[in-house]
N, CA, C and O atoms as a GROMACS GRO file, in nm:
protein
  396
    1MET      N    1  -0.800   1.568  -0.674
    1MET     CA    2  -0.897   1.513  -0.754
    1MET      C    3  -1.007   1.454  -0.659
    1MET      O    4  -0.978   1.386  -0.560
    2ASP      N    5  -1.131   1.483  -0.696
    2ASP     CA    6  -1.241   1.421  -0.619
    2ASP      C    7  -1.296   1.293  -0.703
    2ASP      O    8  -1.258   1.269  -0.818
    3PHE      N    9  -1.385   1.217  -0.635
    3PHE     CA   10  -1.429   1.096  -0.677
    3PHE      C   11  -1.491   1.107  -0.816
    3PHE      O   12  -1.468   1.022  -0.901
    4SER      N   13  -1.571   1.212  -0.839
    4SER     CA   14  -1.636   1.233  -0.964
    4SER      C   15  -1.532   1.241  -1.079
    4SER      O   16  -1.548   1.179  -1.184
    5SER      N   17  -1.430   1.317  -1.055
    5SER     CA   18  -1.320   1.328  -1.162
    5SER      C   19  -1.251   1.198  -1.177
    5SER      O   20  -1.216   1.159  -1.288
    6TYR      N   21  -1.227   1.127  -1.067
    6TYR     CA   22  -1.162   1.002  -1.079
    6TYR      C   23  -1.241   0.901  -1.158
    6TYR      O   24  -1.190   0.824  -1.239
    7GLU      N   25  -1.359   0.906  -1.129
    7GLU     CA   26  -1.461   0.811  -1.199
    7GLU      C   27  -1.463   0.834  -1.348
    7GLU      O   28  -1.482   0.738  -1.422
    8ARG      N   29  -1.444   0.955  -1.398
    8ARG     CA   30  -1.443   0.988  -1.538
    8ARG      C   31  -1.305   0.968  -1.610
    8ARG      O   32  -1.300   0.969  -1.733
    9ASP      N   33  -1.202   0.949  -1.537
    9ASP     CA   34  -1.068   0.953  -1.582
    9ASP      C   35  -1.007   0.809  -1.593
    9ASP      O   36  -0.942   0.763  -1.498
   10GLU      N   37  -1.026   0.741  -1.702
   10GLU     CA   38  -0.991   0.605  -1.725
   10GLU      C   39  -0.834   0.582  -1.707
   10GLU      O   40  -0.788   0.479  -1.658
   11LYS      N   41  -0.762   0.683  -1.749
   11LYS     CA   42  -0.605   0.680  -1.747
   11LYS      C   43  -0.566   0.679  -1.599
   11LYS      O   44  -0.481   0.601  -1.557
   12THR      N   45  -0.631   0.770  -1.520
   12THR     CA   46  -0.598   0.770  -1.368
   12THR      C   47  -0.637   0.638  -1.305
   12THR      O   48  -0.564   0.577  -1.226
   13GLN      N   49  -0.757   0.597  -1.344
   13GLN     CA   50  -0.807   0.462  -1.278
   13GLN      C   51  -0.707   0.356  -1.304
   13GLN      O   52  -0.672   0.280  -1.213
   14ALA      N   53  -0.657   0.347  -1.431
   14ALA     CA   54  -0.570   0.239  -1.471
   14ALA      C   55  -0.439   0.255  -1.390
   14ALA      O   56  -0.386   0.156  -1.340
   15ALA      N   57  -0.391   0.369  -1.377
   15ALA     CA   58  -0.270   0.396  -1.304
   15ALA      C   59  -0.281   0.364  -1.163
   15ALA      O   60  -0.192   0.301  -1.107
   16VAL      N   61  -0.387   0.404  -1.101
   16VAL     CA   62  -0.411   0.377  -0.954
   16VAL      C   63  -0.426   0.232  -0.924
   16VAL      O   64  -0.375   0.182  -0.824
   17GLU      N   65  -0.500   0.161  -1.015
   17GLU     CA   66  -0.519   0.014  -1.003
   17GLU      C   67  -0.387  -0.058  -1.018
   17GLU      O   68  -0.362  -0.154  -0.946
   18ARG      N   69  -0.301  -0.015  -1.112
   18ARG     CA   70  -0.169  -0.076  -1.130
   18ARG      C   71  -0.083  -0.070  -1.014
   18ARG      O   72  -0.019  -0.166  -0.973
   19LYS      N   73  -0.084   0.055  -0.957
   19LYS     CA   74  -0.005   0.084  -0.829
   19LYS      C   75  -0.051   0.001  -0.720
   19LYS      O   76   0.028  -0.052  -0.642
   20MET      N   77  -0.188  -0.013  -0.708
   20MET     CA   78  -0.247  -0.091  -0.608
   20MET      C   79  -0.212  -0.237  -0.619
   20MET      O   80  -0.202  -0.305  -0.517
   21GLN      N   81  -0.192  -0.288  -0.739
   21GLN     CA   82  -0.148  -0.427  -0.760
   21GLN      C   83  -0.015  -0.443  -0.698
   21GLN      O   84   0.010  -0.535  -0.619
   22ILE      N   85   0.074  -0.351  -0.735
   22ILE     CA   86   0.211  -0.348  -0.688
   22ILE      C   87   0.222  -0.342  -0.535
   22ILE      O   88   0.293  -0.419  -0.469
   23LEU      N   89   0.144  -0.240  -0.482
   23LEU     CA   90   0.144  -0.227  -0.342
   23LEU      C   91   0.090  -0.351  -0.267
   23LEU      O   92   0.142  -0.386  -0.161
   24THR      N   93  -0.008  -0.415  -0.319
   24THR     CA   94  -0.065  -0.526  -0.245
   24THR      C   95   0.030  -0.649  -0.254
   24THR      O   96   0.037  -0.735  -0.165
   25GLU      N   97   0.104  -0.649  -0.369
   25GLU     CA   98   0.206  -0.764  -0.372
   25GLU      C   99   0.320  -0.742  -0.270
   25GLU      O  100   0.373  -0.835  -0.210
   26ALA      N  101   0.355  -0.613  -0.255
   26ALA     CA  102   0.467  -0.577  -0.162
   26ALA      C  103   0.412  -0.609  -0.020
   26ALA      O  104   0.487  -0.664   0.061
   27VAL      N  105   0.285  -0.578   0.012
   27VAL     CA  106   0.224  -0.607   0.142
   27VAL      C  107   0.227  -0.756   0.169
   27VAL      O  108   0.260  -0.800   0.279
   28ILE      N  109   0.192  -0.831   0.069
   28ILE     CA  110   0.197  -0.983   0.086
   28ILE      C  111   0.331  -1.028   0.121
   28ILE      O  112   0.347  -1.116   0.206
   29ARG      N  113   0.439  -0.966   0.053
   29ARG     CA  114   0.570  -1.014   0.086
   29ARG      C  115   0.620  -0.970   0.226
   29ARG      O  116   0.710  -1.031   0.284
   30LEU      N  117   0.559  -0.866   0.274
   30LEU     CA  118   0.596  -0.814   0.415
   30LEU      C  119   0.521  -0.906   0.518
   30LEU      O  120   0.557  -0.911   0.635
   31GLU      N  121   0.425  -0.972   0.473
   31GLU     CA  122   0.341  -1.050   0.567
   31GLU      C  123   0.419  -1.143   0.648
   31GLU      O  124   0.379  -1.177   0.759
   32ILE      N  125   0.535  -1.189   0.595
   32ILE     CA  126   0.622  -1.284   0.679
   32ILE      C  127   0.637  -1.245   0.826
   32ILE      O  128   0.626  -1.323   0.920
   33GLU      N  129   0.663  -1.121   0.835
   33GLU     CA  130   0.685  -1.058   0.972
   33GLU      C  131   0.578  -0.965   1.019
   33GLU      O  132   0.572  -0.930   1.136
   34GLY      N  133   0.489  -0.924   0.922
   34GLY     CA  134   0.401  -0.818   0.937
   34GLY      C  135   0.291  -0.838   1.043
   34GLY      O  136   0.278  -0.751   1.128
   35PRO      N  137   0.215  -0.940   1.043
   35PRO     CA  138   0.104  -0.953   1.132
   35PRO      C  139   0.147  -0.937   1.280
   35PRO      O  140   0.075  -0.872   1.356
   36GLU      N  141   0.249  -0.989   1.320
   36GLU     CA  142   0.301  -0.974   1.459
   36GLU      C  143   0.347  -0.830   1.486
   36GLU      O  144   0.320  -0.779   1.595
   37ALA      N  145   0.411  -0.766   1.397
   37ALA     CA  146   0.471  -0.646   1.401
   37ALA      C  147   0.368  -0.529   1.380
   37ALA      O  148   0.382  -0.420   1.434
   38PHE      N  149   0.271  -0.561   1.300
   38PHE     CA  150   0.178  -0.448   1.259
   38PHE      C  151   0.041  -0.508   1.256
   38PHE      O  152  -0.014  -0.529   1.148
   39PRO      N  153  -0.017  -0.538   1.371
   39PRO     CA  154  -0.155  -0.601   1.369
   39PRO      C  155  -0.262  -0.505   1.329
   39PRO      O  156  -0.377  -0.546   1.312
   40GLU      N  157  -0.231  -0.384   1.314
   40GLU     CA  158  -0.332  -0.287   1.275
   40GLU      C  159  -0.369  -0.284   1.128
   40GLU      O  160  -0.465  -0.220   1.088
   41ILE      N  161  -0.285  -0.359   1.045
   41ILE     CA  162  -0.303  -0.383   0.899
   41ILE      C  163  -0.399  -0.495   0.881
   41ILE      O  164  -0.382  -0.596   0.948
   42ASP      N  165  -0.496  -0.487   0.800
   42ASP     CA  166  -0.579  -0.603   0.755
   42ASP      C  167  -0.516  -0.676   0.649
   42ASP      O  168  -0.548  -0.657   0.532
   43TRP      N  169  -0.424  -0.762   0.683
   43TRP     CA  170  -0.342  -0.832   0.575
   43TRP      C  171  -0.421  -0.909   0.479
   43TRP      O  172  -0.391  -0.916   0.360
   44LYS      N  173  -0.522  -0.968   0.531
   44LYS     CA  174  -0.613  -1.048   0.438
   44LYS      C  175  -0.683  -0.957   0.347
   44LYS      O  176  -0.703  -0.995   0.232
   45ALA      N  177  -0.721  -0.846   0.383
   45ALA     CA  178  -0.789  -0.747   0.290
   45ALA      C  179  -0.701  -0.705   0.179
   45ALA      O  180  -0.740  -0.699   0.062
   46TYR      N  181  -0.580  -0.675   0.219
   46TYR     CA  182  -0.484  -0.624   0.112
   46TYR      C  183  -0.458  -0.742   0.010
   46TYR      O  184  -0.456  -0.724  -0.111
   47ARG      N  185  -0.438  -0.859   0.066
   47ARG     CA  186  -0.415  -0.974  -0.024
   47ARG      C  187  -0.539  -0.990  -0.123
   47ARG      O  188  -0.524  -1.011  -0.243
   48GLY      N  189  -0.661  -0.976  -0.060
   48GLY     CA  190  -0.785  -0.988  -0.142
   48GLY      C  191  -0.804  -0.880  -0.239
   48GLY      O  192  -0.856  -0.903  -0.348
   49MET      N  193  -0.761  -0.759  -0.203
   49MET     CA  194  -0.763  -0.645  -0.307
   49MET      C  195  -0.675  -0.667  -0.417
   49MET      O  196  -0.715  -0.644  -0.531
   50GLY      N  197  -0.553  -0.713  -0.395
   50GLY     CA  198  -0.459  -0.744  -0.494
   50GLY      C  199  -0.509  -0.850  -0.590
   50GLY      O  200  -0.505  -0.839  -0.713
   51ASN      N  201  -0.558  -0.956  -0.524
   51ASN     CA  202  -0.606  -1.068  -0.615
   51ASN      C  203  -0.730  -1.026  -0.700
   51ASN      O  204  -0.750  -1.070  -0.813
   52PHE      N  205  -0.810  -0.939  -0.636
   52PHE     CA  206  -0.931  -0.901  -0.716
   52PHE      C  207  -0.892  -0.820  -0.833
   52PHE      O  208  -0.944  -0.841  -0.943
   53LEU      N  209  -0.794  -0.720  -0.813
   53LEU     CA  210  -0.740  -0.628  -0.920
   53LEU      C  211  -0.675  -0.713  -1.028
   53LEU      O  212  -0.690  -0.686  -1.148
   54ARG      N  213  -0.606  -0.811  -0.989
   54ARG     CA  214  -0.533  -0.896  -1.090
   54ARG      C  215  -0.632  -0.993  -1.166
   54ARG      O  216  -0.618  -1.014  -1.287
   55HIS      N  217  -0.724  -1.048  -1.096
   55HIS     CA  218  -0.803  -1.156  -1.164
   55HIS      C  219  -0.951  -1.115  -1.193
   55HIS      O  220  -1.017  -1.183  -1.271
   56SER      N  221  -1.001  -1.010  -1.134
   56SER     CA  222  -1.140  -0.970  -1.150
   56SER      C  223  -1.152  -0.833  -1.199
   56SER      O  224  -1.250  -0.763  -1.172
   57TYR      N  225  -1.047  -0.793  -1.276
   57TYR     CA  226  -1.036  -0.654  -1.319
   57TYR      C  227  -1.171  -0.593  -1.389
   57TYR      O  228  -1.199  -0.473  -1.385
   58ASP      N  229  -1.245  -0.685  -1.449
   58ASP     CA  230  -1.362  -0.642  -1.513
   58ASP      C  231  -1.480  -0.602  -1.424
   58ASP      O  232  -1.582  -0.549  -1.468
   59ARG      N  233  -1.457  -0.633  -1.289
   59ARG     CA  234  -1.559  -0.604  -1.188
   59ARG      C  235  -1.514  -0.511  -1.082
   59ARG      O  236  -1.580  -0.496  -0.980
   60VAL      N  237  -1.403  -0.450  -1.105
   60VAL     CA  238  -1.351  -0.359  -1.002
   60VAL      C  239  -1.439  -0.244  -0.981
   60VAL      O  240  -1.487  -0.186  -1.079
   61SER      N  241  -1.465  -0.202  -0.852
   61SER     CA  242  -1.553  -0.096  -0.823
   61SER      C  243  -1.465   0.030  -0.800
   61SER      O  244  -1.383   0.038  -0.708
   62ASP      N  245  -1.488   0.128  -0.891
   62ASP     CA  246  -1.419   0.264  -0.870
   62ASP      C  247  -1.429   0.312  -0.729
   62ASP      O  248  -1.334   0.364  -0.671
   63GLU      N  249  -1.548   0.295  -0.673
   63GLU     CA  250  -1.567   0.346  -0.536
   63GLU      C  251  -1.489   0.288  -0.432
   63GLU      O  252  -1.441   0.355  -0.341
   64ILE      N  253  -1.474   0.152  -0.445
   64ILE     CA  254  -1.395   0.070  -0.342
   64ILE      C  255  -1.249   0.114  -0.356
   64ILE      O  256  -1.179   0.139  -0.258
   65VAL      N  257  -1.206   0.123  -0.486
   65VAL     CA  258  -1.064   0.154  -0.501
   65VAL      C  259  -1.040   0.300  -0.439
   65VAL      O  260  -0.947   0.322  -0.361
   66TRP      N  261  -1.129   0.395  -0.479
   66TRP     CA  262  -1.113   0.533  -0.427
   66TRP      C  263  -1.118   0.537  -0.279
   66TRP      O  264  -1.042   0.611  -0.218
   67ASN      N  265  -1.207   0.459  -0.214
   67ASN     CA  266  -1.206   0.462  -0.065
   67ASN      C  267  -1.086   0.407  -0.006
   67ASN      O  268  -1.036   0.460   0.094
   68THR      N  269  -1.031   0.295  -0.065
   68THR     CA  270  -0.912   0.234  -0.021
   68THR      C  271  -0.793   0.337  -0.024
   68THR      O  272  -0.716   0.351   0.071
   69VAL      N  273  -0.786   0.405  -0.140
   69VAL     CA  274  -0.677   0.513  -0.147
   69VAL      C  275  -0.699   0.612  -0.051
   69VAL      O  276  -0.600   0.654   0.009
   70GLN      N  277  -0.815   0.659  -0.023
   70GLN     CA  278  -0.842   0.784   0.063
   70GLN      C  279  -0.830   0.736   0.214
   70GLN      O  280  -0.776   0.808   0.297
   71ASP      N  281  -0.883   0.614   0.247
   71ASP     CA  282  -0.895   0.587   0.387
   71ASP      C  283  -0.788   0.485   0.440
   71ASP      O  284  -0.751   0.491   0.557
   72ASP      N  285  -0.741   0.394   0.356
   72ASP     CA  286  -0.660   0.284   0.408
   72ASP      C  287  -0.503   0.319   0.381
   72ASP      O  288  -0.416   0.292   0.463
   73LEU      N  289  -0.479   0.380   0.263
   73LEU     CA  290  -0.332   0.399   0.225
   73LEU      C  291  -0.265   0.488   0.323
   73LEU      O  292  -0.151   0.458   0.358
   74PRO      N  293  -0.324   0.596   0.372
   74PRO     CA  294  -0.248   0.678   0.469
   74PRO      C  295  -0.206   0.602   0.592
   74PRO      O  296  -0.099   0.628   0.648
   75ILE      N  297  -0.286   0.512   0.633
   75ILE     CA  298  -0.250   0.428   0.751
   75ILE      C  299  -0.138   0.347   0.714
   75ILE      O  300  -0.036   0.349   0.784
   76LEU      N  301  -0.146   0.276   0.610
   76LEU     CA  302  -0.034   0.187   0.556
   76LEU      C  303   0.090   0.265   0.541
   76LEU      O  304   0.197   0.218   0.581
   77LYS      N  305   0.082   0.389   0.481
   77LYS     CA  306   0.198   0.466   0.459
   77LYS      C  307   0.267   0.490   0.598
   77LYS      O  308   0.387   0.469   0.612
   78ARG      N  309   0.193   0.532   0.694
   78ARG     CA  310   0.261   0.559   0.822
   78ARG      C  311   0.328   0.445   0.885
   78ARG      O  312   0.433   0.459   0.948
   79ILE      N  313   0.260   0.317   0.867
   79ILE     CA  314   0.313   0.200   0.926
   79ILE      C  315   0.448   0.167   0.851
   79ILE      O  316   0.547   0.129   0.914
   80VAL      N  317   0.446   0.184   0.718
   80VAL     CA  318   0.568   0.138   0.634
   80VAL      C  319   0.679   0.246   0.659
   80VAL      O  320   0.797   0.212   0.657
   81GLU      N  321   0.646   0.369   0.683
   81GLU     CA  322   0.749   0.468   0.719
   81GLU      C  323   0.809   0.433   0.854
   81GLU      O  324   0.931   0.438   0.868
   82LYS      N  325   0.731   0.400   0.951
   82LYS     CA  326   0.773   0.354   1.086
   82LYS      C  327   0.862   0.235   1.069
   82LYS      O  328   0.971   0.232   1.127
   83ALA      N  329   0.821   0.134   0.992
   83ALA     CA  330   0.903   0.007   0.977
   83ALA      C  331   1.035   0.046   0.910
   83ALA      O  332   1.140  -0.004   0.949
   84LEU      N  333   1.029   0.131   0.811
   84LEU     CA  334   1.152   0.166   0.736
   84LEU      C  335   1.249   0.243   0.826
   84LEU      O  336   1.370   0.221   0.822
   85SER      N  337   1.193   0.334   0.907
   85SER     CA  338   1.289   0.422   0.985
   85SER      C  339   1.352   0.334   1.095
   85SER      O  340   1.462   0.366   1.141
   86GLY      N  341   1.285   0.223   1.138
   86GLY     CA  342   1.346   0.138   1.236
   86GLY      C  343   1.454   0.051   1.175
   86GLY      O  344   1.552   0.018   1.242
   87SER      N  345   1.438   0.014   1.047
   87SER     CA  346   1.538  -0.076   0.986
   87SER      C  347   1.641   0.005   0.917
   87SER      O  348   1.736  -0.056   0.868
   88SER      N  349   1.633   0.141   0.906
   88SER     CA  350   1.739   0.214   0.835
   88SER      C  351   1.834   0.286   0.935
   88SER      O  352   1.910   0.376   0.898
   89ALA      N  353   1.826   0.245   1.058
   89ALA     CA  354   1.922   0.301   1.158
   89ALA      C  355   2.060   0.266   1.120
   89ALA      O  356   2.084   0.156   1.071
   90PRO      N  357   2.158   0.359   1.141
   90PRO     CA  358   2.297   0.330   1.108
   90PRO      C  359   2.350   0.219   1.192
   90PRO      O  360   2.319   0.207   1.311
   91SER      N  361   2.438   0.130   1.122
   91SER     CA  362   2.501   0.015   1.198
   91SER      C  363   2.598   0.069   1.289
   91SER      O  364   2.633   0.187   1.280
   92GLN      N  365   2.647  -0.015   1.382
   92GLN     CA  366   2.750   0.031   1.478
   92GLN      C  367   2.877   0.055   1.410
   92GLN      O  368   2.960   0.126   1.466
   93ASN      N  369   2.902   0.002   1.295
   93ASN     CA  370   3.025   0.026   1.219
   93ASN      C  371   3.030   0.152   1.146
   93ASN      O  372   3.134   0.185   1.089
   94THR      N  373   2.923   0.226   1.143
   94THR     CA  374   2.918   0.353   1.067
   94THR      C  375   2.975   0.466   1.158
   94THR      O  376   2.936   0.487   1.273
   95LYS      N  377   3.066   0.533   1.098
   95LYS     CA  378   3.124   0.647   1.177
   95LYS      C  379   3.042   0.763   1.156
   95LYS      O  380   2.994   0.792   1.047
   96PRO      N  381   3.025   0.839   1.275
   96PRO     CA  382   2.943   0.960   1.269
   96PRO      C  383   3.005   1.064   1.169
   96PRO      O  384   3.126   1.067   1.148
   97ASP      N  385   2.922   1.144   1.112
   97ASP     CA  386   2.975   1.253   1.029
   97ASP      C  387   3.037   1.361   1.115
   97ASP      O  388   2.978   1.408   1.213
   98SER      N  389   3.164   1.400   1.073
   98SER     CA  390   3.234   1.490   1.161
   98SER      C  391   3.207   1.638   1.126
   98SER      O  392   3.260   1.730   1.188
   99GLY      N  393   3.116   1.655   1.016
   99GLY     CA  394   3.072   1.783   0.962
   99GLY      C  395   3.086   1.895   1.043
   99GLY      O  396   3.050   2.006   1.002
   0.00000   0.00000   0.00000
């Protein structure tokens, strides 16, 4: 989907904005340990985006949301995947699969 299609599709806009609200809330919760572990994330900007989507929904810029999804989310995805892969390592009590 390109920006022009996104701009004309209110259902997709609503879905993307809702998912962004959820994502920004999750990022806020990660902030407890995040800034030190992942300084490449603009924690303040994610908080601000979530607050704006929740409280100023009548002034949301389709272009800003689009650019955030296109430019910022891939970076955040890589960081989250890295964090999850580090925390999902098997514990020492786990026996290796004898397969």
